[in-house]
PDB file of the backbone (N, CA, C, O) and the ligand in Angstrom, with CONECT records:
HET     ZN  A 101       1
ATOM      1  N   UNK A   1       0.833  -1.193   0.000  1.00  0.00           N
ATOM      2  CA  UNK A   1       0.000   0.000   0.000  1.00  0.00           C
ATOM      3  C   UNK A   1       0.873   1.250   0.000  1.00  0.00           C
ATOM      4  O   UNK A   1       1.747   1.415   0.851  1.00  0.00           O
ATOM      5  N   UNK A   2       0.624   2.110  -0.954  1.00  0.00           N
ATOM      6  CA  UNK A   2       1.380   3.361  -1.035  1.00  0.00           C
ATOM      7  C   UNK A   2       0.388   4.525  -0.923  1.00  0.00           C
ATOM      8  O   UNK A   2      -0.473   4.721  -1.780  1.00  0.00           O
ATOM      9  N   UNK A   3       0.538   5.270   0.140  1.00  0.00           N
ATOM     10  CA  UNK A   3      -0.416   6.354   0.383  1.00  0.00           C
ATOM     11  C   UNK A   3       0.307   7.649   0.699  1.00  0.00           C
ATOM     12  O   UNK A   3       1.310   7.649   1.412  1.00  0.00           O
ATOM     13  N   UNK A   4      -0.192   8.732   0.180  1.00  0.00           N
ATOM     14  CA  UNK A   4       0.290  10.041   0.577  1.00  0.00           C
ATOM     15  C   UNK A   4      -0.434  10.426   1.868  1.00  0.00           C
ATOM     16  O   UNK A   4      -1.628  10.723   1.872  1.00  0.00           O
ATOM     17  N   UNK A   5       0.320  10.409   2.949  1.00  0.00           N
ATOM     18  CA  UNK A   5      -0.291  10.693   4.257  1.00  0.00           C
ATOM     19  C   UNK A   5      -0.925  12.075   4.286  1.00  0.00           C
ATOM     20  O   UNK A   5      -1.932  12.283   4.962  1.00  0.00           O
ATOM     21  N   UNK A   6      -0.345  13.016   3.561  1.00  0.00           N
ATOM     22  CA  UNK A   6      -0.890  14.373   3.535  1.00  0.00           C
ATOM     23  C   UNK A   6      -2.300  14.378   2.962  1.00  0.00           C
ATOM     24  O   UNK A   6      -3.150  15.173   3.363  1.00  0.00           O
ATOM     25  N   UNK A   7      -2.526  13.485   2.027  1.00  0.00           N
ATOM     26  CA  UNK A   7      -3.853  13.404   1.425  1.00  0.00           C
ATOM     27  C   UNK A   7      -4.886  12.999   2.477  1.00  0.00           C
ATOM     28  O   UNK A   7      -5.955  13.600   2.580  1.00  0.00           O
ATOM     29  N   UNK A   8      -4.553  11.985   3.242  1.00  0.00           N
ATOM     30  CA  UNK A   8      -5.463  11.524   4.289  1.00  0.00           C
ATOM     31  C   UNK A   8      -5.683  12.607   5.332  1.00  0.00           C
ATOM     32  O   UNK A   8      -6.800  12.811   5.808  1.00  0.00           O
ATOM     33  N   UNK A   9      -4.597  13.302   5.685  1.00  0.00           N
ATOM     34  CA  UNK A   9      -4.698  14.337   6.710  1.00  0.00           C
ATOM     35  C   UNK A   9      -5.529  15.519   6.207  1.00  0.00           C
ATOM     36  O   UNK A   9      -6.397  16.022   6.920  1.00  0.00           O
ATOM     37  N   UNK A  10      -5.259  15.950   4.992  1.00  0.00           N
ATOM     38  CA  UNK A  10      -6.007  17.091   4.456  1.00  0.00           C
ATOM     39  C   UNK A  10      -7.486  16.766   4.294  1.00  0.00           C
ATOM     40  O   UNK A  10      -8.349  17.604   4.556  1.00  0.00           O
ATOM     41  N   UNK A  11      -7.767  15.547   3.861  1.00  0.00           N
ATOM     42  CA  UNK A  11      -9.171  15.142   3.734  1.00  0.00           C
ATOM     43  C   UNK A  11      -9.873  15.211   5.079  1.00  0.00           C
ATOM     44  O   UNK A  11     -11.005  15.684   5.190  1.00  0.00           O
ATOM     45  N   UNK A  12      -9.175  14.729   6.097  1.00  0.00           N
ATOM     46  CA  UNK A  12      -9.763  14.715   7.423  1.00  0.00           C
ATOM     47  C   UNK A  12      -9.981  16.144   7.939  1.00  0.00           C
ATOM     48  O   UNK A  12     -11.041  16.464   8.477  1.00  0.00           O
ATOM     49  N   UNK A  13      -8.971  16.990   7.768  1.00  0.00           N
ATOM     50  CA  UNK A  13      -9.099  18.375   8.202  1.00  0.00           C
ATOM     51  C   UNK A  13     -10.213  19.090   7.442  1.00  0.00           C
ATOM     52  O   UNK A  13     -10.971  19.878   8.007  1.00  0.00           O
ATOM     53  N   UNK A  14     -10.288  18.795   6.158  1.00  0.00           N
ATOM     54  CA  UNK A  14     -11.297  19.414   5.308  1.00  0.00           C
ATOM     55  C   UNK A  14     -12.702  19.087   5.829  1.00  0.00           C
ATOM     56  O   UNK A  14     -13.544  19.974   5.971  1.00  0.00           O
ATOM     57  N   UNK A  15     -12.939  17.808   6.108  1.00  0.00           N
ATOM     58  CA  UNK A  15     -14.239  17.409   6.642  1.00  0.00           C
ATOM     59  C   UNK A  15     -14.515  18.068   7.987  1.00  0.00           C
ATOM     60  O   UNK A  15     -15.641  18.465   8.287  1.00  0.00           O
ATOM     61  N   UNK A  16     -13.471  18.172   8.778  1.00  0.00           N
ATOM     62  CA  UNK A  16     -13.603  18.720  10.116  1.00  0.00           C
ATOM     63  C   UNK A  16     -13.914  20.221  10.093  1.00  0.00           C
ATOM     64  O   UNK A  16     -14.701  20.710  10.904  1.00  0.00           O
ATOM     65  N   UNK A  17     -13.299  20.937   9.173  1.00  0.00           N
ATOM     66  CA  UNK A  17     -13.392  22.398   9.175  1.00  0.00           C
ATOM     67  C   UNK A  17     -14.180  22.967   8.008  1.00  0.00           C
ATOM     68  O   UNK A  17     -14.100  24.163   7.730  1.00  0.00           O
ATOM     69  N   UNK A  18     -14.940  22.124   7.322  1.00  0.00           N
ATOM     70  CA  UNK A  18     -15.592  22.587   6.096  1.00  0.00           C
ATOM     71  C   UNK A  18     -16.509  23.782   6.355  1.00  0.00           C
ATOM     72  O   UNK A  18     -16.638  24.654   5.495  1.00  0.00           O
ATOM     73  N   UNK A  19     -17.147  23.835   7.521  1.00  0.00           N
ATOM     74  CA  UNK A  19     -18.024  24.972   7.820  1.00  0.00           C
ATOM     75  C   UNK A  19     -17.234  26.279   7.936  1.00  0.00           C
ATOM     76  O   UNK A  19     -17.689  27.334   7.494  1.00  0.00           O
ATOM     77  N   UNK A  20     -16.058  26.192   8.533  1.00  0.00           N
ATOM     78  CA  UNK A  20     -15.242  27.393   8.718  1.00  0.00           C
ATOM     79  C   UNK A  20     -14.586  27.869   7.423  1.00  0.00           C
ATOM     80  O   UNK A  20     -14.102  28.997   7.338  1.00  0.00           O
ATOM     81  N   UNK A  21     -14.578  27.001   6.426  1.00  0.00           N
ATOM     82  CA  UNK A  21     -13.922  27.368   5.170  1.00  0.00           C
ATOM     83  C   UNK A  21     -14.867  28.137   4.241  1.00  0.00           C
ATOM     84  O   UNK A  21     -14.452  28.633   3.193  1.00  0.00           O
ATOM     85  N   UNK A  22     -16.118  28.229   4.630  1.00  0.00           N
ATOM     86  CA  UNK A  22     -17.103  29.016   3.883  1.00  0.00           C
ATOM     87  C   UNK A  22     -17.125  28.719   2.387  1.00  0.00           C
ATOM     88  O   UNK A  22     -17.020  29.622   1.557  1.00  0.00           O
ATOM     89  N   UNK A  23     -17.259  27.469   2.068  1.00  0.00           N
ATOM     90  CA  UNK A  23     -17.361  27.074   0.671  1.00  0.00           C
ATOM     91  C   UNK A  23     -18.725  27.507   0.109  1.00  0.00           C
ATOM     92  O   UNK A  23     -19.761  27.272   0.730  1.00  0.00           O
ATOM     93  N   UNK A  24     -18.713  28.129  -1.052  1.00  0.00           N
ATOM     94  CA  UNK A  24     -19.983  28.468  -1.701  1.00  0.00           C
ATOM     95  C   UNK A  24     -20.688  27.212  -2.168  1.00  0.00           C
ATOM     96  O   UNK A  24     -21.916  27.139  -2.173  1.00  0.00           O
ATOM     97  N   UNK A  25     -19.914  26.241  -2.553  1.00  0.00           N
ATOM     98  CA  UNK A  25     -20.468  25.003  -3.090  1.00  0.00           C
ATOM     99  C   UNK A  25     -19.688  23.850  -2.484  1.00  0.00           C
ATOM    100  O   UNK A  25     -18.459  23.874  -2.421  1.00  0.00           O
ATOM    101  N   UNK A  26     -20.433  22.831  -2.035  1.00  0.00           N
ATOM    102  CA  UNK A  26     -19.754  21.703  -1.401  1.00  0.00           C
ATOM    103  C   UNK A  26     -19.946  20.419  -2.195  1.00  0.00           C
ATOM    104  O   UNK A  26     -19.959  19.327  -1.628  1.00  0.00           O
ATOM    105  N   UNK A  27     -20.095  20.552  -3.504  1.00  0.00           N
ATOM    106  CA  UNK A  27     -20.263  19.347  -4.315  1.00  0.00           C
ATOM    107  C   UNK A  27     -18.931  18.600  -4.384  1.00  0.00           C
ATOM    108  O   UNK A  27     -17.889  19.139  -4.008  1.00  0.00           O
ATOM    109  N   UNK A  28     -18.972  17.361  -4.867  1.00  0.00           N
ATOM    110  CA  UNK A  28     -17.751  16.555  -4.864  1.00  0.00           C
ATOM    111  C   UNK A  28     -16.676  17.170  -5.756  1.00  0.00           C
ATOM    112  O   UNK A  28     -15.486  17.045  -5.468  1.00  0.00           O
ATOM    113  N   UNK A  29     -17.087  17.833  -6.839  1.00  0.00           N
ATOM    114  CA  UNK A  29     -16.122  18.460  -7.734  1.00  0.00           C
ATOM    115  C   UNK A  29     -15.363  19.583  -7.011  1.00  0.00           C
ATOM    116  O   UNK A  29     -14.136  19.658  -7.074  1.00  0.00           O
ATOM    117  N   UNK A  30     -16.110  20.441  -6.332  1.00  0.00           N
ATOM    118  CA  UNK A  30     -15.473  21.553  -5.631  1.00  0.00           C
ATOM    119  C   UNK A  30     -14.597  21.052  -4.489  1.00  0.00           C
ATOM    120  O   UNK A  30     -13.509  21.577  -4.253  1.00  0.00           O
ATOM    121  N   UNK A  31     -15.079  20.037  -3.787  1.00  0.00           N
ATOM    122  CA  UNK A  31     -14.272  19.462  -2.707  1.00  0.00           C
ATOM    123  C   UNK A  31     -12.970  18.902  -3.254  1.00  0.00           C
ATOM    124  O   UNK A  31     -11.903  19.099  -2.673  1.00  0.00           O
ATOM    125  N   UNK A  32     -13.066  18.210  -4.367  1.00  0.00           N
ATOM    126  CA  UNK A  32     -11.851  17.644  -4.967  1.00  0.00           C
ATOM    127  C   UNK A  32     -10.910  18.737  -5.454  1.00  0.00           C
ATOM    128  O   UNK A  32      -9.691  18.618  -5.338  1.00  0.00           O
ATOM    129  N   UNK A  33     -11.486  19.794  -5.997  1.00  0.00           N
ATOM    130  CA  UNK A  33     -10.644  20.896  -6.472  1.00  0.00           C
ATOM    131  C   UNK A  33      -9.882  21.540  -5.315  1.00  0.00           C
ATOM    132  O   UNK A  33      -8.703  21.868  -5.441  1.00  0.00           O
ATOM    133  N   UNK A  34     -10.566  21.714  -4.197  1.00  0.00           N
ATOM    134  CA  UNK A  34      -9.902  22.288  -3.024  1.00  0.00           C
ATOM    135  C   UNK A  34      -8.778  21.363  -2.550  1.00  0.00           C
ATOM    136  O   UNK A  34      -7.662  21.807  -2.279  1.00  0.00           O
ATOM    137  N   UNK A  35      -9.092  20.081  -2.457  1.00  0.00           N
ATOM    138  CA  UNK A  35      -8.082  19.127  -1.998  1.00  0.00           C
ATOM    139  C   UNK A  35      -6.896  19.059  -2.957  1.00  0.00           C
ATOM    140  O   UNK A  35      -5.746  18.968  -2.528  1.00  0.00           O
ATOM    141  N   UNK A  36      -7.184  19.105  -4.248  1.00  0.00           N
ATOM    142  CA  UNK A  36      -6.104  19.050  -5.235  1.00  0.00           C
ATOM    143  C   UNK A  36      -5.183  20.260  -5.106  1.00  0.00           C
ATOM    144  O   UNK A  36      -3.959  20.127  -5.132  1.00  0.00           O
ATOM    145  N   UNK A  37      -5.786  21.441  -4.968  1.00  0.00           N
ATOM    146  CA  UNK A  37      -4.979  22.661  -4.818  1.00  0.00           C
ATOM    147  C   UNK A  37      -4.141  22.610  -3.543  1.00  0.00           C
ATOM    148  O   UNK A  37      -2.957  22.948  -3.543  1.00  0.00           O
ATOM    149  N   UNK A  38      -4.786  22.177  -2.456  1.00  0.00           N
ATOM    150  CA  UNK A  38      -4.077  22.119  -1.181  1.00  0.00           C
ATOM    151  C   UNK A  38      -2.949  21.093  -1.242  1.00  0.00           C
ATOM    152  O   UNK A  38      -1.847  21.335  -0.750  1.00  0.00           O
ATOM    153  N   UNK A  39      -3.238  19.945  -1.853  1.00  0.00           N
ATOM    154  CA  UNK A  39      -2.227  18.888  -1.936  1.00  0.00           C
ATOM    155  C   UNK A  39      -1.046  19.298  -2.810  1.00  0.00           C
ATOM    156  O   UNK A  39       0.095  18.925  -2.538  1.00  0.00           O
ATOM    157  N   UNK A  40      -1.322  20.057  -3.848  1.00  0.00           N
ATOM    158  CA  UNK A  40      -0.231  20.532  -4.701  1.00  0.00           C
ATOM    159  C   UNK A  40       0.648  21.539  -3.973  1.00  0.00           C
ATOM    160  O   UNK A  40       1.808  21.747  -4.329  1.00  0.00           O
ATOM    161  N   UNK A  41       0.078  22.156  -2.956  1.00  0.00           N
ATOM    162  CA  UNK A  41       0.823  23.184  -2.229  1.00  0.00           C
ATOM    163  C   UNK A  41       1.682  22.612  -1.102  1.00  0.00           C
ATOM    164  O   UNK A  41       2.582  23.291  -0.610  1.00  0.00           O
ATOM    165  N   UNK A  42       1.418  21.391  -0.696  1.00  0.00           N
ATOM    166  CA  UNK A  42       2.218  20.802   0.381  1.00  0.00           C
ATOM    167  C   UNK A  42       3.100  19.685  -0.161  1.00  0.00           C
ATOM    168  O   UNK A  42       2.842  19.106  -1.216  1.00  0.00           O
ATOM    169  N   UNK A  43       4.137  19.412   0.596  1.00  0.00           N
ATOM    170  CA  UNK A  43       5.037  18.318   0.231  1.00  0.00           C
ATOM    171  C   UNK A  43       4.340  16.988   0.493  1.00  0.00           C
ATOM    172  O   UNK A  43       3.792  16.789   1.577  1.00  0.00           O
ATOM    173  N   UNK A  44       4.351  16.089  -0.463  1.00  0.00           N
ATOM    174  CA  UNK A  44       3.751  14.778  -0.179  1.00  0.00           C
ATOM    175  C   UNK A  44       4.575  14.013   0.862  1.00  0.00           C
ATOM    176  O   UNK A  44       5.785  14.203   0.978  1.00  0.00           O
ATOM    177  N   UNK A  45       3.911  13.171   1.594  1.00  0.00           N
ATOM    178  CA  UNK A  45       4.598  12.357   2.587  1.00  0.00           C
ATOM    179  C   UNK A  45       4.084  10.933   2.439  1.00  0.00           C
ATOM    180  O   UNK A  45       3.062  10.556   3.012  1.00  0.00           O
ATOM    181  N   UNK A  46       4.813  10.160   1.660  1.00  0.00           N
ATOM    182  CA  UNK A  46       4.331   8.824   1.350  1.00  0.00           C
ATOM    183  C   UNK A  46       4.675   7.823   2.439  1.00  0.00           C
ATOM    184  O   UNK A  46       5.768   7.834   3.006  1.00  0.00           O
ATOM    185  N   UNK A  47       3.713   6.966   2.709  1.00  0.00           N
ATOM    186  CA  UNK A  47       3.951   5.882   3.662  1.00  0.00           C
ATOM    187  C   UNK A  47       3.497   4.583   3.014  1.00  0.00           C
ATOM    188  O   UNK A  47       2.708   4.582   2.069  1.00  0.00           O
ATOM    189  N   UNK A  48       4.008   3.484   3.538  1.00  0.00           N
ATOM    190  CA  UNK A  48       3.664   2.204   2.924  1.00  0.00           C
ATOM    191  C   UNK A  48       2.874   1.306   3.852  1.00  0.00           C
ATOM    192  O   UNK A  48       2.445   0.226   3.444  1.00  0.00           O
ATOM    193  N   UNK A  49       2.673   1.717   5.071  1.00  0.00           N
ATOM    194  CA  UNK A  49       1.795   0.871   5.867  1.00  0.00           C
ATOM    195  C   UNK A  49       0.832   1.676   6.724  1.00  0.00           C
ATOM    196  O   UNK A  49       1.086   2.822   7.094  1.00  0.00           O
ATOM    197  N   UNK A  50      -0.258   1.039   7.016  1.00  0.00           N
ATOM    198  CA  UNK A  50      -1.396   1.720   7.605  1.00  0.00           C
ATOM    199  C   UNK A  50      -1.138   2.216   9.024  1.00  0.00           C
ATOM    200  O   UNK A  50      -1.682   3.243   9.429  1.00  0.00           O
ATOM    201  N   UNK A  51      -0.320   1.503   9.772  1.00  0.00           N
ATOM    202  CA  UNK A  51      -0.062   1.944  11.140  1.00  0.00           C
ATOM    203  C   UNK A  51       0.663   3.288  11.128  1.00  0.00           C
ATOM    204  O   UNK A  51       0.398   4.153  11.963  1.00  0.00           O
ATOM    205  N   UNK A  52       1.579   3.455  10.176  1.00  0.00           N
ATOM    206  CA  UNK A  52       2.279   4.731  10.059  1.00  0.00           C
ATOM    207  C   UNK A  52       1.312   5.840   9.688  1.00  0.00           C
ATOM    208  O   UNK A  52       1.398   6.961  10.191  1.00  0.00           O
ATOM    209  N   UNK A  53       0.406   5.509   8.813  1.00  0.00           N
ATOM    210  CA  UNK A  53      -0.581   6.490   8.370  1.00  0.00           C
ATOM    211  C   UNK A  53      -1.411   6.980   9.560  1.00  0.00           C
ATOM    212  O   UNK A  53      -1.618   8.181   9.734  1.00  0.00           O
ATOM    213  N   UNK A  54      -1.872   6.052  10.357  1.00  0.00           N
ATOM    214  CA  UNK A  54      -2.665   6.394  11.537  1.00  0.00           C
ATOM    215  C   UNK A  54      -1.866   7.295  12.470  1.00  0.00           C
ATOM    216  O   UNK A  54      -2.394   8.255  13.033  1.00  0.00           O
ATOM    217  N   UNK A  55      -0.590   6.972  12.624  1.00  0.00           N
ATOM    218  CA  UNK A  55       0.285   7.747  13.492  1.00  0.00           C
ATOM    219  C   UNK A  55       0.454   9.177  12.976  1.00  0.00           C
ATOM    220  O   UNK A  55       0.310  10.141  13.728  1.00  0.00           O
ATOM    221  N   UNK A  56       0.761   9.299  11.693  1.00  0.00           N
ATOM    222  CA  UNK A  56       0.966  10.621  11.099  1.00  0.00           C
ATOM    223  C   UNK A  56      -0.305  11.453  11.181  1.00  0.00           C
ATOM    224  O   UNK A  56      -0.262  12.648  11.472  1.00  0.00           O
ATOM    225  N   UNK A  57      -1.433  10.810  10.922  1.00  0.00           N
ATOM    226  CA  UNK A  57      -2.712  11.501  11.005  1.00  0.00           C
ATOM    227  C   UNK A  57      -2.935  12.047  12.404  1.00  0.00           C
ATOM    228  O   UNK A  57      -3.292  13.213  12.577  1.00  0.00           O
ATOM    229  N   UNK A  58      -2.727  11.209  13.389  1.00  0.00           N
ATOM    230  CA  UNK A  58      -2.925  11.624  14.776  1.00  0.00           C
ATOM    231  C   UNK A  58      -2.003  12.788  15.108  1.00  0.00           C
ATOM    232  O   UNK A  58      -2.423  13.756  15.743  1.00  0.00           O
ATOM    233  N   UNK A  59      -0.746  12.697  14.680  1.00  0.00           N
ATOM    234  CA  UNK A  59       0.230  13.753  14.917  1.00  0.00           C
ATOM    235  C   UNK A  59      -0.207  15.065  14.304  1.00  0.00           C
ATOM    236  O   UNK A  59      -0.236  16.097  14.974  1.00  0.00           O
ATOM    237  N   UNK A  60      -0.545  15.021  13.028  1.00  0.00           N
ATOM    238  CA  UNK A  60      -0.838  16.259  12.305  1.00  0.00           C
ATOM    239  C   UNK A  60      -2.177  16.858  12.680  1.00  0.00           C
ATOM    240  O   UNK A  60      -2.328  18.080  12.708  1.00  0.00           O
ATOM    241  N   UNK A  61      -3.131  16.026  12.965  1.00  0.00           N
ATOM    242  CA  UNK A  61      -4.447  16.553  13.273  1.00  0.00           C
ATOM    243  C   UNK A  61      -4.461  17.194  14.655  1.00  0.00           C
ATOM    244  O   UNK A  61      -5.238  18.117  14.898  1.00  0.00           O
ATOM    245  N   UNK A  62      -3.614  16.718  15.561  1.00  0.00           N
ATOM    246  CA  UNK A  62      -3.604  17.268  16.911  1.00  0.00           C
ATOM    247  C   UNK A  62      -2.676  18.450  17.118  1.00  0.00           C
ATOM    248  O   UNK A  62      -2.942  19.308  17.960  1.00  0.00           O
ATOM    249  N   UNK A  63      -1.622  18.503  16.380  1.00  0.00           N
ATOM    250  CA  UNK A  63      -0.595  19.475  16.717  1.00  0.00           C
ATOM    251  C   UNK A  63      -0.659  20.763  15.931  1.00  0.00           C
ATOM    252  O   UNK A  63      -1.525  20.964  15.080  1.00  0.00           O
ATOM    253  N   UNK A  64       0.286  21.628  16.245  1.00  0.00           N
ATOM    254  CA  UNK A  64       0.341  22.945  15.642  1.00  0.00           C
ATOM    255  C   UNK A  64       0.504  22.899  14.139  1.00  0.00           C
ATOM    256  O   UNK A  64       0.068  23.802  13.426  1.00  0.00           O
ATOM    257  N   UNK A  65       1.127  21.853  13.669  1.00  0.00           N
ATOM    258  CA  UNK A  65       1.327  21.732  12.229  1.00  0.00           C
ATOM    259  C   UNK A  65       0.009  21.865  11.483  1.00  0.00           C
ATOM    260  O   UNK A  65      -0.029  22.329  10.344  1.00  0.00           O
ATOM    261  N   UNK A  66      -1.049  21.459  12.127  1.00  0.00           N
ATOM    262  CA  UNK A  66      -2.317  21.508  11.402  1.00  0.00           C
ATOM    263  C   UNK A  66      -2.755  22.943  11.144  1.00  0.00           C
ATOM    264  O   UNK A  66      -3.624  23.182  10.305  1.00  0.00           O
ATOM    265  N   UNK A  67      -2.172  23.892  11.848  1.00  0.00           N
ATOM    266  CA  UNK A  67      -2.485  25.290  11.561  1.00  0.00           C
ATOM    267  C   UNK A  67      -2.044  25.657  10.148  1.00  0.00           C
ATOM    268  O   UNK A  67      -2.793  26.283   9.397  1.00  0.00           O
ATOM    269  N   UNK A  68      -0.835  25.266   9.795  1.00  0.00           N
ATOM    270  CA  UNK A  68      -0.367  25.595   8.453  1.00  0.00           C
ATOM    271  C   UNK A  68      -1.126  24.805   7.390  1.00  0.00           C
ATOM    272  O   UNK A  68      -1.350  25.300   6.286  1.00  0.00           O
ATOM    273  N   UNK A  69      -1.522  23.575   7.725  1.00  0.00           N
ATOM    274  CA  UNK A  69      -2.337  22.795   6.801  1.00  0.00           C
ATOM    275  C   UNK A  69      -3.694  23.469   6.605  1.00  0.00           C
ATOM    276  O   UNK A  69      -4.240  23.481   5.502  1.00  0.00           O
ATOM    277  N   UNK A  70      -4.225  24.025   7.685  1.00  0.00           N
ATOM    278  CA  UNK A  70      -5.513  24.711   7.590  1.00  0.00           C
ATOM    279  C   UNK A  70      -5.410  25.986   6.768  1.00  0.00           C
ATOM    280  O   UNK A  70      -6.318  26.323   6.009  1.00  0.00           O
ATOM    281  N   UNK A  71      -4.298  26.688   6.925  1.00  0.00           N
ATOM    282  CA  UNK A  71      -4.086  27.888   6.126  1.00  0.00           C
ATOM    283  C   UNK A  71      -4.044  27.509   4.647  1.00  0.00           C
ATOM    284  O   UNK A  71      -4.630  28.185   3.802  1.00  0.00           O
ATOM    285  N   UNK A  72      -3.353  26.433   4.355  1.00  0.00           N
ATOM    286  CA  UNK A  72      -3.286  25.933   2.979  1.00  0.00           C
ATOM    287  C   UNK A  72      -4.675  25.578   2.460  1.00  0.00           C
ATOM    288  O   UNK A  72      -5.031  25.912   1.329  1.00  0.00           O
ATOM    289  N   UNK A  73      -5.454  24.899   3.296  1.00  0.00           N
ATOM    290  CA  UNK A  73      -6.825  24.528   2.915  1.00  0.00           C
ATOM    291  C   UNK A  73      -7.694  25.762   2.684  1.00  0.00           C
ATOM    292  O   UNK A  73      -8.463  25.826   1.725  1.00  0.00           O
ATOM    293  N   UNK A  74      -7.556  26.740   3.581  1.00  0.00           N
ATOM    294  CA  UNK A  74      -8.361  27.953   3.469  1.00  0.00           C
ATOM    295  C   UNK A  74      -8.027  28.699   2.179  1.00  0.00           C
ATOM    296  O   UNK A  74      -8.911  29.217   1.497  1.00  0.00           O
ATOM    297  N   UNK A  75      -6.752  28.742   1.864  1.00  0.00           N
ATOM    298  CA  UNK A  75      -6.300  29.397   0.634  1.00  0.00           C
ATOM    299  C   UNK A  75      -6.874  28.672  -0.595  1.00  0.00           C
ATOM    300  O   UNK A  75      -7.342  29.311  -1.537  1.00  0.00           O
ATOM    301  N   UNK A  76      -6.832  27.352  -0.570  1.00  0.00           N
ATOM    302  CA  UNK A  76      -7.377  26.557  -1.669  1.00  0.00           C
ATOM    303  C   UNK A  76      -8.885  26.756  -1.787  1.00  0.00           C
ATOM    304  O   UNK A  76      -9.417  26.873  -2.891  1.00  0.00           O
ATOM    305  N   UNK A  77      -9.571  26.795  -0.644  1.00  0.00           N
ATOM    306  CA  UNK A  77     -11.028  26.984  -0.647  1.00  0.00           C
ATOM    307  C   UNK A  77     -11.376  28.352  -1.236  1.00  0.00           C
ATOM    308  O   UNK A  77     -12.355  28.494  -1.968  1.00  0.00           O
ATOM    309  N   UNK A  78     -10.564  29.350  -0.907  1.00  0.00           N
ATOM    310  CA  UNK A  78     -10.818  30.694  -1.419  1.00  0.00           C
ATOM    311  C   UNK A  78     -10.682  30.719  -2.943  1.00  0.00           C
ATOM    312  O   UNK A  78     -11.492  31.335  -3.636  1.00  0.00           O
ATOM    313  N   UNK A  79      -9.656  30.049  -3.451  1.00  0.00           N
ATOM    314  CA  UNK A  79      -9.451  30.006  -4.905  1.00  0.00           C
ATOM    315  C   UNK A  79     -10.625  29.328  -5.607  1.00  0.00           C
ATOM    316  O   UNK A  79     -11.088  29.792  -6.649  1.00  0.00           O
ATOM    317  N   UNK A  80     -11.100  28.226  -5.028  1.00  0.00           N
ATOM    318  CA  UNK A  80     -12.225  27.517  -5.639  1.00  0.00           C
ATOM    319  C   UNK A  80     -13.510  28.355  -5.541  1.00  0.00           C
ATOM    320  O   UNK A  80     -14.321  28.367  -6.467  1.00  0.00           O
ATOM    321  N   UNK A  81     -13.682  29.044  -4.429  1.00  0.00           N
ATOM    322  CA  UNK A  81     -14.837  29.936  -4.284  1.00  0.00           C
ATOM    323  C   UNK A  81     -14.819  31.043  -5.338  1.00  0.00           C
ATOM    324  O   UNK A  81     -15.847  31.381  -5.924  1.00  0.00           O
ATOM    325  N   UNK A  82     -13.636  31.594  -5.563  1.00  0.00           N
ATOM    326  CA  UNK A  82     -13.498  32.680  -6.539  1.00  0.00           C
ATOM    327  C   UNK A  82     -13.730  32.200  -7.957  1.00  0.00           C
ATOM    328  O   UNK A  82     -14.217  32.946  -8.806  1.00  0.00           O
ATOM    329  N   UNK A  83     -13.380  30.962  -8.204  1.00  0.00           N
ATOM    330  CA  UNK A  83     -13.450  30.465  -9.562  1.00  0.00           C
ATOM    331  C   UNK A  83     -13.872  28.992  -9.589  1.00  0.00           C
ATOM    332  O   UNK A  83     -13.077  28.109  -9.907  1.00  0.00           O
ATOM    333  N   UNK A  84     -15.145  28.751  -9.248  1.00  0.00           N
ATOM    334  CA  UNK A  84     -15.609  27.351  -9.189  1.00  0.00           C
ATOM    335  C   UNK A  84     -15.660  26.716 -10.576  1.00  0.00           C
ATOM    336  O   UNK A  84     -16.075  27.339 -11.553  1.00  0.00           O
ATOM    337  N   UNK A  85     -15.233  25.475 -10.631  1.00  0.00           N
ATOM    338  CA  UNK A  85     -15.160  24.807 -11.928  1.00  0.00           C
ATOM    339  C   UNK A  85     -16.331  23.866 -12.175  1.00  0.00           C
ATOM    340  O   UNK A  85     -16.458  23.305 -13.263  1.00  0.00           O
ATOM    341  N   UNK A  86     -17.187  23.691 -11.171  1.00  0.00           N
ATOM    342  CA  UNK A  86     -18.246  22.703 -11.346  1.00  0.00           C
ATOM    343  C   UNK A  86     -19.429  23.285 -12.112  1.00  0.00           C
ATOM    344  O   UNK A  86     -19.628  24.499 -12.138  1.00  0.00           O
ATOM    345  N   UNK A  87     -20.198  22.422 -12.722  1.00  0.00           N
ATOM    346  CA  UNK A  87     -21.345  22.809 -13.540  1.00  0.00           C
ATOM    347  C   UNK A  87     -22.448  23.482 -12.733  1.00  0.00           C
ATOM    348  O   UNK A  87     -22.936  24.548 -13.111  1.00  0.00           O
ATOM    349  N   UNK A  88     -22.839  22.867 -11.633  1.00  0.00           N
ATOM    350  CA  UNK A  88     -23.982  23.355 -10.872  1.00  0.00           C
ATOM    351  C   UNK A  88     -23.750  24.787 -10.424  1.00  0.00           C
ATOM    352  O   UNK A  88     -24.675  25.599 -10.412  1.00  0.00           O
ATOM    353  N   UNK A  89     -22.523  25.091 -10.058  1.00  0.00           N
ATOM    354  CA  UNK A  89     -22.216  26.426  -9.603  1.00  0.00           C
ATOM    355  C   UNK A  89     -22.284  27.440 -10.738  1.00  0.00           C
ATOM    356  O   UNK A  89     -22.742  28.567 -10.552  1.00  0.00           O
ATOM    357  N   UNK A  90     -21.826  27.027 -11.909  1.00  0.00           N
ATOM    358  CA  UNK A  90     -21.846  27.954 -13.047  1.00  0.00           C
ATOM    359  C   UNK A  90     -23.266  28.297 -13.452  1.00  0.00           C
ATOM    360  O   UNK A  90     -23.586  29.451 -13.736  1.00  0.00           O
ATOM    361  N   UNK A  91     -24.120  27.268 -13.475  1.00  0.00           N
ATOM    362  CA  UNK A  91     -25.516  27.496 -13.857  1.00  0.00           C
ATOM    363  C   UNK A  91     -26.203  28.404 -12.859  1.00  0.00           C
ATOM    364  O   UNK A  91     -27.071  29.196 -13.225  1.00  0.00           O
ATOM    365  N   UNK A  92     -25.808  28.290 -11.575  1.00  0.00           N
ATOM    366  CA  UNK A  92     -26.423  29.089 -10.526  1.00  0.00           C
ATOM    367  C   UNK A  92     -26.043  30.562 -10.593  1.00  0.00           C
ATOM    368  O   UNK A  92     -26.698  31.405  -9.979  1.00  0.00           O
ATOM    369  N   UNK A  93     -24.995  30.871 -11.332  1.00  0.00           N
ATOM    370  CA  UNK A  93     -24.567  32.276 -11.429  1.00  0.00           C
ATOM    371  C   UNK A  93     -24.836  32.806 -12.809  1.00  0.00           C
ATOM    372  O   UNK A  93     -25.097  32.033 -13.731  1.00  0.00           O
ATOM    373  N   UNK A  94     -24.776  34.115 -12.974  1.00  0.00           N
ATOM    374  CA  UNK A  94     -24.969  34.589 -14.317  1.00  0.00           C
ATOM    375  C   UNK A  94     -23.634  34.790 -15.013  1.00  0.00           C
ATOM    376  O   UNK A  94     -23.599  35.194 -16.175  1.00  0.00           O
TER     377      UNK A  94
HETATM  378 ZN    ZN A 101     -19.437  22.702  -6.838  1.00  0.00          ZN2+
END
């Protein structure tokens, strides 16, 4: 198993803080766009076994490091809000 631990951590933080990120649209496309932008902005951290993944998740979700991850997420959410790529959002606007 090869997993980018940052992906798991960002997904978890995203779900946890989605209300505070003030997303205009929370469809799967917009969520993926936010995660993609955030993931491109951070260094990947690959792990090969699940116990390590659980450990890294616990570390990052609890500690100060998650502040910078949240800033990254907020920045990504803002970009997607400014320029949503999903269909439903485009139709909803003029
Ligand atoms: Zn959307």
